[in-house]
MARSEBA-333486 format. One record per residue (C-alpha): residue number from 1; x, y, z. Coordinates in Angstrom, 1 decimal. Last residue first. Layout:
BEGIN
NODE dodren      x      y      z
NODE    NUM      X      Y      Z
...
END
This chain:
BEGIN
NODE dodren      x      y      z
NODE    544   10.5   -9.1   -5.9
NODE    543    9.2   -7.6   -9.2
NODE    542    6.1   -9.6   -9.9
NODE    541    3.8   -6.7   -9.2
NODE    540    1.7   -8.7   -6.8
NODE    539    4.6  -10.3   -5.0
NODE    538    6.5   -7.1   -4.6
NODE    537    3.3   -5.4   -3.3
NODE    536    2.9   -8.3   -0.8
NODE    535    6.2   -7.4    0.6
NODE    534    9.5   -9.1    1.4
NODE    533    8.7  -12.4   -0.2
NODE    532    8.1  -15.7    1.4
NODE    531    7.0  -18.7   -0.5
NODE    530    3.3  -19.6    0.3
NODE    529    2.7  -22.6    2.5
NODE    528   -0.2  -24.4    1.1
NODE    527   -3.2  -25.6    3.1
NODE    526   -5.6  -25.0    0.2
NODE    525   -8.5  -22.8    1.2
NODE    524  -11.5  -24.9    2.3
NODE    523  -14.7  -24.0    0.5
NODE    522  -16.8  -26.5   -0.6
NODE    521  -17.8  -30.0   -1.4
NODE    520  -17.3  -31.9    1.9
NODE    519  -18.5  -29.0    4.1
NODE    518  -15.6  -27.4    6.0
NODE    517  -15.2  -27.0    9.7
NODE    516  -12.3  -29.4   10.1
NODE    515  -10.3  -28.0    7.3
NODE    514   -7.8  -26.0    9.4
NODE    513   -7.2  -28.9   11.7
NODE    512   -3.6  -29.8   10.9
NODE    511   -2.8  -33.4   11.9
NODE    510   -1.9  -34.0   15.6
NODE    509   -4.8  -36.3   16.3
NODE    508   -4.0  -38.7   13.5
NODE    507   -2.3  -38.1   10.2
NODE    506   -5.3  -38.4    7.9
NODE    505   -8.4  -36.7    9.2
NODE    504  -11.0  -38.8   10.8
NODE    503  -14.0  -39.5    8.5
NODE    502  -17.3  -38.1    9.7
NODE    501  -20.0  -40.6   10.1
NODE    500  -22.1  -41.3    7.1
NODE    499  -25.5  -42.8    8.1
NODE    498  -26.1  -40.0   10.6
NODE    497  -25.5  -37.4    7.9
NODE    496  -22.6  -35.0    8.6
NODE    495  -23.4  -31.7   10.3
NODE    494  -23.5  -28.8    8.0
NODE    493  -20.3  -26.7    7.9
NODE    492  -20.5  -23.6   10.1
NODE    491  -20.8  -20.2    8.5
NODE    490  -19.4  -19.6    5.0
NODE    489  -18.2  -16.0    5.2
NODE    488  -16.7  -16.3    8.7
NODE    487  -15.2  -19.7    7.8
NODE    486  -13.8  -18.3    4.5
NODE    485  -12.0  -15.4    6.3
NODE    484  -10.5  -17.7    8.9
NODE    483   -9.4  -20.2    6.3
NODE    482   -7.8  -17.4    4.2
NODE    481   -5.7  -16.3    7.2
NODE    480   -4.6  -19.9    8.0
NODE    479   -3.9  -20.6    4.3
NODE    478   -1.3  -17.9    4.4
NODE    477    1.1  -20.0    6.4
NODE    476    4.0  -18.0    5.0
NODE    475    7.3  -19.7    4.0
NODE    474   10.5  -19.2    6.0
NODE    473   10.4  -18.4    9.7
NODE    472    7.3  -17.3   11.6
NODE    471    7.4  -14.2   13.8
NODE    470    4.0  -12.7   13.0
NODE    469    0.5  -13.8   12.0
NODE    468   -2.3  -11.3   12.2
NODE    467   -6.0  -11.9   11.8
NODE    466   -8.3   -8.9   12.2
NODE    465  -12.0   -9.4   11.7
NODE    464  -15.1   -7.3   11.2
NODE    463  -18.3   -9.4   10.8
NODE    462  -21.2   -8.0    8.9
NODE    461  -24.3  -10.0    9.7
NODE    460  -26.4  -11.2    6.8
NODE    459  -27.3  -14.7    8.1
NODE    458  -24.8  -16.3    5.8
NODE    457  -22.0  -14.1    7.3
NODE    456  -20.7  -11.1    5.5
NODE    455  -16.9  -10.9    5.9
NODE    454  -15.0   -7.7    6.7
NODE    453  -11.4   -6.6    6.9
NODE    452   -8.0   -7.6    8.2
NODE    451   -5.4   -9.9    6.8
NODE    450   -1.8  -10.3    8.0
NODE    449    1.3  -12.1    7.1
NODE    448    4.7  -11.3    8.7
NODE    447    7.9  -13.3    8.9
NODE    446    9.4  -11.6    5.9
NODE    445    6.8   -9.0    4.7
NODE    444    3.1   -9.1    4.5
NODE    443   -0.1   -7.1    4.7
NODE    442   -3.5   -7.9    3.3
NODE    441   -6.5   -5.6    3.3
NODE    440  -10.0   -7.0    3.3
NODE    439  -13.4   -7.1    1.6
NODE    438  -14.8  -10.7    1.9
NODE    437  -17.9  -11.4   -0.2
NODE    436  -16.9  -11.5   -3.8
NODE    435  -15.2  -14.9   -3.1
NODE    434  -15.4  -15.6    0.6
NODE    433  -17.8  -18.5    0.2
NODE    432  -15.1  -20.3   -1.7
NODE    431  -14.3  -20.8   -5.4
NODE    430  -11.5  -18.2   -5.3
NODE    429  -10.1  -17.6   -1.8
NODE    428   -7.1  -15.7   -3.1
NODE    427   -6.1  -14.9   -6.7
NODE    426   -7.6  -11.4   -6.7
NODE    425   -6.8  -10.7   -3.1
NODE    424   -4.0   -8.1   -3.8
NODE    423   -6.4   -6.2   -6.1
NODE    422   -9.8   -7.9   -6.3
NODE    421  -11.6   -4.8   -7.6
NODE    420   -9.0   -2.7   -9.4
NODE    419   -7.3   -5.7  -11.1
NODE    418  -10.5   -7.5  -11.9
NODE    417  -10.0  -11.1  -10.9
NODE    416  -12.4  -11.1   -7.9
NODE    415  -11.3  -13.9   -5.5
NODE    414  -11.5  -11.8   -2.4
NODE    413  -12.4   -8.1   -2.8
NODE    412   -9.6   -5.6   -2.1
NODE    411  -10.7   -2.6    0.0
NODE    410  -11.8    0.5   -1.9
NODE    409  -15.5   -0.5   -1.7
NODE    408  -15.3   -0.5    2.1
NODE    407  -13.6    2.9    2.2
NODE    406  -16.1    4.6   -0.1
NODE    405  -18.9    2.9    1.7
NODE    404  -17.6    4.0    5.1
NODE    403  -17.2    7.7    4.3
NODE    402  -20.2    8.8    6.4
NODE    401  -18.7    6.9    9.4
NODE    400  -20.6    4.3   11.4
NODE    399  -19.0    1.2    9.7
NODE    398  -15.6    2.8   10.3
NODE    397  -15.8    2.3   14.0
NODE    396  -16.1   -1.4   13.7
NODE    395  -13.1   -1.5   11.3
NODE    394  -11.1    0.7   13.8
NODE    393  -12.1   -1.6   16.7
NODE    392  -10.8   -4.5   14.6
NODE    391   -7.5   -2.8   14.1
NODE    390   -7.0   -2.0   17.7
NODE    389   -7.9   -5.5   18.7
NODE    388   -5.4   -7.0   16.3
NODE    387   -2.7   -4.9   18.0
NODE    386   -0.3   -2.4   16.4
NODE    385    3.4   -1.9   16.0
NODE    384    5.3    0.1   13.3
NODE    383    9.1    0.1   13.8
NODE    382    9.3   -2.6   11.1
NODE    381    8.7    0.2    8.6
NODE    380    6.9   -0.4    5.2
NODE    379    3.6   -0.1    7.0
NODE    378    2.1    2.4    4.5
NODE    377    1.7    5.7    6.4
NODE    376    4.9    5.9    8.5
NODE    375    6.0    5.9   12.1
NODE    374    3.1    4.2   13.9
NODE    373    3.5    2.8   17.4
NODE    372    1.3    0.9   19.8
NODE    371   -0.4    1.3   23.2
NODE    370   -3.4   -0.6   24.3
NODE    369   -5.5    1.6   24.7
NODE    368   -7.4    4.7   23.5
NODE    367   -9.7    4.2   20.5
NODE    366  -12.4    6.6   21.6
NODE    365  -13.0    8.4   18.3
NODE    364  -11.2   11.5   19.4
NODE    363   -8.2    9.3   20.4
NODE    362   -8.1    7.7   17.0
NODE    361   -8.2   11.0   15.2
NODE    360   -5.6   12.5   17.5
NODE    359   -3.2    9.6   16.8
NODE    358   -3.7   10.3   13.1
NODE    357   -2.8   13.9   13.8
NODE    356    0.4   12.9   15.6
NODE    355    1.3   10.5   12.9
NODE    354    1.0   13.3   10.3
NODE    353    3.2   15.6   12.3
NODE    352    5.9   12.9   12.7
NODE    351    5.8   11.8    9.1
NODE    350    6.3   15.4    8.0
NODE    349    4.3   18.0    6.0
NODE    348    4.1   20.5    8.8
NODE    347    1.2   22.8    9.7
NODE    346   -0.6   20.3   11.9
NODE    345   -4.0   19.7   10.2
NODE    344   -3.2   20.4    6.5
NODE    343    0.6   19.6    6.6
NODE    342    0.4   16.6    8.9
NODE    341   -2.5   15.1    7.0
NODE    340   -0.6   15.7    3.8
NODE    339    2.4   13.9    5.2
NODE    338    0.2   10.9    6.2
NODE    337   -1.5   10.9    2.8
NODE    336    1.7   11.2    0.8
NODE    335    3.0    8.2    2.6
NODE    334   -0.1    6.1    1.8
NODE    333    0.1    7.2   -1.9
NODE    332    3.7    6.0   -2.1
NODE    331    2.9    2.6   -0.6
NODE    330    0.4    1.5   -3.2
NODE    329   -1.2   -1.6   -1.8
NODE    328   -2.9   -2.8   -5.0
NODE    327   -6.5   -2.4   -3.9
NODE    326   -5.8   -0.1   -1.0
NODE    325   -3.7    2.6   -2.6
NODE    324   -5.2    2.0   -6.0
NODE    323   -8.7    2.8   -4.6
NODE    322   -7.5    5.4   -2.0
NODE    321   -7.1    7.9   -4.9
NODE    320  -10.8    7.9   -5.7
NODE    319  -12.0    9.1   -2.3
NODE    318   -9.0   11.5   -2.2
NODE    317  -10.3   13.4   -5.1
NODE    316   -8.6   13.1   -8.5
NODE    315   -5.7   15.3   -8.8
NODE    314   -5.6   19.0   -9.6
NODE    313   -3.5   20.7  -12.3
NODE    312   -2.6   24.4  -12.3
NODE    311   -1.4   27.2  -14.5
NODE    310    0.0   30.8  -14.3
NODE    309    0.4   31.7  -10.7
NODE    308    2.7   34.7  -10.0
NODE    307    6.0   34.3   -8.2
NODE    306    8.0   35.8   -5.4
NODE    305   10.4   32.9   -4.6
NODE    304   10.5   31.7   -1.0
NODE    303   10.1   28.0   -1.7
NODE    302   13.9   27.7   -2.3
NODE    301   13.5   26.3   -5.8
NODE    300   15.6   23.3   -7.0
NODE    299   17.2   23.5  -10.4
NODE    298   16.3   23.0  -14.1
NODE    297   18.9   23.9  -16.8
NODE    296   18.9   27.3  -18.6
NODE    295   17.2   28.6  -21.7
NODE    294   13.8   27.2  -21.5
NODE    293   12.2   27.2  -24.9
NODE    292    8.4   26.8  -25.0
NODE    291    7.0   25.0  -28.0
NODE    290    4.8   22.5  -26.3
NODE    289    7.3   19.7  -26.9
NODE    288   10.0   21.9  -25.1
NODE    287    7.6   22.6  -22.2
NODE    286    7.0   18.9  -21.8
NODE    285   10.7   18.1  -21.8
NODE    284   11.2   20.8  -19.1
NODE    283    8.4   19.1  -17.2
NODE    282   10.2   15.7  -17.3
NODE    281   13.4   17.3  -16.0
NODE    280   11.5   19.0  -13.2
NODE    279    9.9   15.7  -12.2
NODE    278   13.3   14.1  -11.9
NODE    277   14.6   17.0   -9.8
NODE    276   11.5   16.6   -7.5
NODE    275   11.9   12.8   -7.2
NODE    274   15.7   12.9   -6.3
NODE    273   17.0    9.4   -6.8
NODE    272   14.9    7.4   -9.1
NODE    271   13.0    4.1   -8.4
NODE    270   13.0    1.3  -11.0
NODE    269    9.9   -0.1  -12.7
NODE    268   10.6   -2.9  -15.1
NODE    267    9.1   -3.7  -18.5
NODE    266    9.9   -6.7  -20.7
NODE    265    9.4   -6.7  -24.4
NODE    264    7.8   -9.9  -25.9
NODE    263   10.2  -12.6  -26.9
NODE    262   11.2  -12.9  -30.6
NODE    261   14.9  -13.2  -29.7
NODE    260   15.3  -14.4  -26.1
NODE    259   16.3  -11.9  -23.4
NODE    258   19.7  -11.8  -21.9
NODE    257   21.6  -11.2  -18.7
NODE    256   22.8   -7.8  -17.3
NODE    255   21.9   -4.1  -17.0
NODE    254   23.0   -1.9  -14.2
NODE    253   21.0    1.3  -13.7
NODE    252   22.8    4.4  -12.4
NODE    251   20.7    7.1  -10.8
NODE    250   22.8    7.0   -7.6
NODE    249   22.3    6.2   -3.9
NODE    248   22.0    2.4   -4.3
NODE    247   22.7    1.0   -7.8
NODE    246   19.5    0.5   -9.8
NODE    245   18.9   -3.0  -11.1
NODE    244   17.6   -4.2  -14.4
NODE    243   18.5   -7.9  -14.9
NODE    242   17.7  -10.1  -18.0
NODE    241   17.6  -13.8  -17.6
NODE    240   14.6  -14.4  -20.0
NODE    239   14.1  -17.5  -22.0
NODE    238   16.3  -19.2  -24.6
NODE    237   13.4  -19.8  -26.9
NODE    236   14.9  -17.9  -29.8
NODE    235   18.6  -17.4  -29.2
NODE    234   19.6  -14.7  -26.8
NODE    233   19.5  -10.9  -27.3
NODE    232   22.0   -9.3  -24.9
NODE    231   21.4   -7.1  -22.0
NODE    230   24.3   -4.7  -21.4
NODE    229   26.4   -3.1  -18.6
NODE    228   25.9    0.4  -17.4
NODE    227   22.9    2.6  -17.9
NODE    226   22.2    6.3  -17.1
NODE    225   19.3    7.8  -15.4
NODE    224   17.8   11.3  -15.3
NODE    223   14.4   10.4  -16.6
NODE    222   13.8   12.6  -19.7
NODE    221   12.5    9.7  -21.8
NODE    220    9.6    9.2  -19.4
NODE    219    9.6    6.3  -20.0
NODE    218   12.9    4.6  -20.7
NODE    217   14.3    2.5  -23.5
NODE    216   16.6   -0.5  -23.8
NODE    215   17.1   -2.3  -27.1
NODE    214   18.7   -5.7  -26.7
NODE    213   22.4   -6.0  -27.7
NODE    212   23.1   -8.4  -30.6
NODE    211   23.7  -12.2  -30.4
NODE    210   20.2  -13.1  -31.6
NODE    209   18.7  -10.1  -33.3
NODE    208   16.6   -7.5  -31.4
NODE    207   15.0   -8.1  -28.0
NODE    206   13.1   -5.3  -26.3
NODE    205   13.9   -4.1  -22.8
NODE    204   11.6   -1.4  -21.4
NODE    203   12.6    0.6  -18.3
NODE    202    9.8    2.4  -16.7
NODE    201   11.0    5.2  -14.4
NODE    200    9.9    5.4  -10.8
NODE    199    9.3    8.2   -8.4
NODE    198    5.6    7.4   -8.2
NODE    197    4.1    4.1   -9.1
NODE    196    0.7    5.7   -9.8
NODE    195   -1.3    2.7  -11.0
NODE    194   -1.8    4.4  -14.4
NODE    193    2.0    4.4  -15.1
NODE    192    5.0    6.7  -15.3
NODE    191    4.5    8.4  -11.9
NODE    190    5.9   11.8  -11.1
NODE    189    6.9   13.6   -7.9
NODE    188    6.7   16.9   -6.2
NODE    187    5.7   16.9   -2.6
NODE    186    8.4   14.2   -2.1
NODE    185    8.7   10.6   -1.0
NODE    184   11.4    8.3   -2.3
NODE    183    9.8    5.1   -3.6
NODE    182    9.8    1.8   -1.8
NODE    181    7.3   -0.4   -3.7
NODE    180    9.0    0.4   -7.0
NODE    179   12.3   -1.2   -6.0
NODE    178   15.7    0.4   -5.8
NODE    177   15.4    1.4   -2.1
NODE    176   14.5   -2.1   -0.7
NODE    175   18.0   -2.8    0.3
NODE    174   18.1    0.1    2.7
NODE    173   15.1   -1.2    4.6
NODE    172   12.7    1.5    5.9
NODE    171   13.1    2.1    9.6
NODE    170   11.9    5.7    9.6
NODE    169   10.5    6.7    6.1
NODE    168   12.6    7.7    3.1
NODE    167   12.7   11.0    1.3
NODE    166   13.2   13.5    4.2
NODE    165   13.0   16.9    2.5
NODE    164    9.9   18.1    4.3
NODE    163    6.6   18.5    2.6
NODE    162    5.1   21.6    0.9
NODE    161    8.7   22.5    0.0
NODE    160    8.8   20.5   -3.2
NODE    159    9.4   23.5   -5.5
NODE    158   11.2   22.7   -8.8
NODE    157   12.5   25.7  -10.6
NODE    156   12.5   25.5  -14.4
NODE    155   15.1   27.9  -15.5
NODE    154   15.8   31.4  -16.7
NODE    153   15.3   33.1  -20.1
NODE    152   12.0   31.5  -20.7
NODE    151   10.8   31.7  -24.3
NODE    150    7.5   30.9  -26.1
NODE    149    5.0   32.3  -23.6
NODE    148    1.6   33.2  -25.0
NODE    147   -0.6   31.9  -22.2
NODE    146   -1.5   29.0  -24.4
NODE    145    2.2   27.9  -24.2
NODE    144    2.0   27.8  -20.4
NODE    143   -1.3   25.9  -20.5
NODE    142    0.3   23.5  -22.9
NODE    141    3.1   22.9  -20.4
NODE    140    0.5   22.1  -17.7
NODE    139   -1.1   19.6  -20.0
NODE    138    2.2   18.0  -20.7
NODE    137    2.9   17.8  -17.0
NODE    136   -0.4   16.0  -16.6
NODE    135    0.6   13.6  -19.4
NODE    134    3.8   12.8  -17.5
NODE    133    1.8   11.7  -14.5
NODE    132    0.9   13.2  -11.1
NODE    131   -0.8   10.6   -8.9
NODE    130    0.8   11.2   -5.5
NODE    129    0.0   14.9   -5.7
NODE    128    1.8   16.6   -2.8
NODE    127    1.2   20.1   -4.0
NODE    126    4.4   20.5   -6.0
NODE    125    5.3   23.9   -7.3
NODE    124    6.8   24.0  -10.8
NODE    123    8.3   27.5  -11.0
NODE    122    9.1   29.0  -14.4
NODE    121   11.9   31.5  -14.2
NODE    120   12.6   35.0  -15.2
NODE    119   12.6   37.2  -18.3
NODE    118    9.5   35.5  -19.8
NODE    117    9.5   36.2  -23.6
NODE    116    6.2   36.1  -25.6
NODE    115    5.6   39.8  -25.2
NODE    114    8.0   41.0  -22.6
NODE    113    7.0   39.3  -19.4
NODE    112    8.6   40.0  -16.1
NODE    111   10.4   38.1  -13.3
NODE    110    9.0   35.0  -11.6
NODE    109    6.4   32.6  -13.0
NODE    108    4.1   30.0  -11.5
NODE    107    3.0   26.5  -12.5
NODE    106    1.0   24.8   -9.9
NODE    105    0.3   21.2   -8.7
NODE    104   -2.9   20.7   -6.7
NODE    103   -3.7   17.8   -4.5
NODE    102   -7.5   17.1   -3.9
NODE    101   -9.7   16.6   -0.8
NODE    100  -13.1   15.4   -1.8
NODE     99  -13.3   12.4    0.4
NODE     98  -12.4   14.4    3.5
NODE     97   -9.1   15.6    5.0
NODE     96   -9.5   14.5    8.6
NODE     95  -12.0   11.7    8.3
NODE     94  -11.0   10.3    5.0
NODE     93   -7.3   10.8    5.9
NODE     92   -7.7    9.0    9.3
NODE     91   -9.5    6.0    7.7
NODE     90   -6.8    5.9    4.9
NODE     89   -3.9    5.9    7.4
NODE     88   -5.4    3.3    9.7
NODE     87   -6.4    1.0    6.8
NODE     86   -2.9    1.5    5.4
NODE     85   -1.5   -0.2    8.5
NODE     84   -2.7   -3.5    6.9
NODE     83    0.5   -3.0    4.8
NODE     82    3.0   -4.3    7.3
NODE     81    1.2   -4.6   10.7
NODE     80    4.0   -5.8   13.0
NODE     79    2.5   -7.1   16.2
NODE     78    1.7   -5.8   19.7
NODE     77   -0.4   -8.5   21.2
NODE     76   -3.7   -7.3   22.7
NODE     75   -6.0   -9.6   20.5
NODE     74   -3.9  -12.7   21.3
NODE     73   -7.1  -14.8   20.8
NODE     72  -10.5  -13.3   20.1
NODE     71  -13.9  -14.4   18.9
NODE     70  -17.5  -13.1   18.9
NODE     69  -16.7   -9.7   20.2
NODE     68  -20.0   -7.9   20.3
NODE     67  -20.4   -4.5   18.7
NODE     66  -24.0   -5.3   18.0
NODE     65  -24.2   -4.7   14.3
NODE     64  -20.5   -4.8   13.8
NODE     63  -20.2   -8.4   15.0
NODE     62  -16.5   -8.4   16.0
NODE     61  -13.8  -10.9   15.3
NODE     60  -10.3  -10.8   16.8
NODE     59   -7.1  -12.7   16.0
NODE     58   -3.5  -12.5   17.1
NODE     57   -1.0  -15.2   16.1
NODE     56    2.7  -15.5   17.1
NODE     55    4.8  -18.2   15.6
NODE     54    6.6  -21.0   17.5
NODE     53    4.4  -23.6   15.8
NODE     52    2.0  -21.8   13.4
NODE     51    2.3  -24.4   10.6
NODE     50    1.4  -27.0   13.3
NODE     49   -2.2  -25.9   12.8
NODE     48   -4.0  -25.1   16.1
NODE     47   -5.1  -21.7   14.7
NODE     46   -7.6  -23.4   12.4
NODE     45   -8.9  -25.5   15.3
NODE     44   -9.4  -22.5   17.5
NODE     43  -11.3  -20.8   14.7
NODE     42  -13.6  -23.8   14.4
NODE     41  -14.2  -24.1   18.1
NODE     40  -14.9  -20.4   18.6
NODE     39  -17.3  -20.5   15.6
NODE     38  -19.1  -23.5   17.1
NODE     37  -19.3  -21.8   20.5
NODE     36  -21.2  -18.8   19.0
NODE     35  -21.8  -16.0   21.4
NODE     34  -18.9  -17.2   23.5
NODE     33  -19.1  -17.0   27.3
NODE     32  -16.3  -14.8   28.4
NODE     31  -12.8  -16.3   28.6
NODE     30  -11.5  -14.8   25.4
NODE     29   -8.7  -16.9   24.0
NODE     28   -5.3  -16.7   25.6
NODE     27   -2.1  -16.0   23.6
NODE     26   -2.0  -12.4   24.8
NODE     25   -2.1  -13.5   28.4
NODE     24    0.1  -10.7   29.7
NODE     23    1.3   -8.6   26.8
NODE     22   -0.3   -5.4   28.0
NODE     21    1.1   -6.0   31.5
NODE     20    4.6   -5.7   30.1
NODE     19    4.1   -2.1   29.4
NODE     18    5.4   -1.0   26.0
NODE     17    7.9    1.8   26.1
NODE     16    6.9    4.3   23.4
NODE     15    8.3    5.6   20.1
NODE     14    5.6    8.1   19.0
NODE     13    2.3    7.2   17.5
NODE     12    0.0    6.6   20.4
NODE     11   -2.8    4.0   19.5
NODE     10   -5.8    4.6   21.7
NODE      9   -8.4    2.1   23.2
NODE      8  -12.0    2.3   24.2
NODE      7  -13.3    1.0   27.5
NODE      6  -16.0   -1.6   27.2
NODE      5  -19.7   -1.1   26.7
NODE      4  -20.1   -0.5   23.0
NODE      3  -17.2   -2.9   22.4
NODE      2  -19.4   -5.7   23.7
NODE      1  -18.5   -8.8   25.6
END
């Protein structure tokens, strides 16, 4: 069957009742004559593994040259996408905002100038930049000083009114809030690192002398956090049991445990309550270092102040910002993109307005049914629902868009160990035909493990695939996803020589079949169950 000749599907993005008819037969394989019976047999065998007993699997593979579906099973099942939803958000952002869209942070002034004295306030107006860093605030402060201002009689006013004031997405887990993968979202925010972990403070623990408290520092130093408890310095070789945990709802970080004398410093990223206020404090510190004295404490702006522009900073273009977003699955960038889409195209910087615009993008491009639900940009919410068929159709559509190369290159590349190339797939499928071939986005949380993207077959065909595993308890059967991707990249295994009949797998007829398609030397991903963590970002960052 060809997607070029079948009815297109749309993904509505409001809470919807899902018709039972859409779920009928979702576990059935495509009944049309397969284009490649061997591929169908191999993927069926992979999915027959006992590791998926009682779980739900949805898979679809499309030849993007012809639009032909070459494999599908459970393609219309509504499943939890986790971070593979970022492909929808980025595709819509590239199409609706453009690769060259930038986010601009401004400094404005109220009141009047009298020589080097500003009798008024300095306004730091957020433009939704998800990549703003302390060094950028330093540059803005230097522009203020270069304009001849040395004294501000008023305050730093923080203006985050470009987006709404709702900091956390619908359905986000409350117990994720302290962790860097679940930042509060604001049009004015700051990130302490080059990977744009917005709304976080870097806490560095450095051991001192055994028996003495460890040294604890923050970057930026102005972060409005306080510490309780203590991390002690343990005996040399005693290991690391240090704990750095923010209490929910307050900027209080609890310290515990110990770090061995002589050990390397340990960094943790911890979210901060009130991103705009946090950014204002950092900017006030930047002004002070630049020689500008601000008389009064920072406070929130109303967004209605009469102010004159003085300085500005623009982000990298969108086409570059999606690289860390997709490579290392940066949730904050994804949420800024959906709110920015809502602001630019719908006049409101909200999750709802952004989702409505993304829905419009899909509808305009003919992706009409089956139904689904998107409530955020990153996939952090368990309210999100999408079908494998929807995602594969999006992958197919993207190949015909002018921004495709930018998007394709931004996807993680299997087995490539460079951080901003392999990303979340850097350690996966190494030594297989998928290495440096498969470009794909992963997505996982408890009971969810997904992989969608592209594999180039040995004959040069670009295959788009969506493989989604939901509703399994305990460890993740990740080898199933990797085996599917490797099979697409490797093609069928060569037939065994007539003089050497194939050896039956150990364990009899009910043994897992995921290796059945592999050549003796090559490329089977290890059938290892991966310990479950909440999010792939958590796993990648090592801060679960």
